[in-house]
C-alpha positions as CSV (number, residue, x, y, z in Angstrom):
1,X,0.0,0.0,0.0
2,X,1.0,3.6,-0.5
3,X,0.2,6.8,1.4
4,X,-0.1,10.2,-0.2
5,X,2.4,12.7,1.2
6,X,0.1,15.7,0.8
7,X,-3.2,14.5,2.3
8,X,-2.3,11.2,3.9
9,X,-4.8,9.1,2.0
10,X,-4.0,5.4,1.6
11,X,-4.0,3.8,-1.9
12,X,-3.9,0.2,-2.9
13,X,-0.7,-1.2,-4.6
14,X,-1.5,-1.9,-8.2
15,X,2.1,-2.6,-9.3
16,X,3.0,0.6,-11.2
17,X,3.3,3.8,-9.1
18,X,3.9,6.0,-12.1
19,X,0.1,5.9,-12.9
20,X,-0.9,6.9,-9.4
21,X,-2.5,10.3,-8.8
22,X,-4.3,11.2,-5.6
23,X,-7.6,13.1,-5.6
24,X,-5.7,16.1,-4.1
25,X,-3.5,16.1,-7.3
26,X,-0.3,14.8,-5.7
27,X,1.8,12.2,-7.5
28,X,4.3,11.6,-4.6
29,X,3.7,8.6,-2.3
30,X,5.3,6.8,0.6
31,X,5.3,3.0,0.7
32,X,3.6,1.5,3.8
33,X,4.9,-1.9,4.9
34,X,2.3,-4.6,5.4
35,X,1.5,-6.0,8.8
36,X,4.7,-7.7,9.9
37,X,4.7,-9.9,13.0
38,X,8.0,-9.8,14.9
39,X,8.9,-12.4,17.5
40,X,11.3,-11.6,20.3
41,X,12.9,-14.2,22.4
42,X,13.9,-13.2,25.9
43,X,16.8,-15.0,27.5
């Protein structure tokens, strides 16, 4: 998923970010990592 820099709206990842354009007119996006589960072992 991607997030618009200007308005913060989240957009689904469709493969090619060059075709993305937010409703606010921005074409600059930040990639949001998916839900990653991290396990920590305590010794």
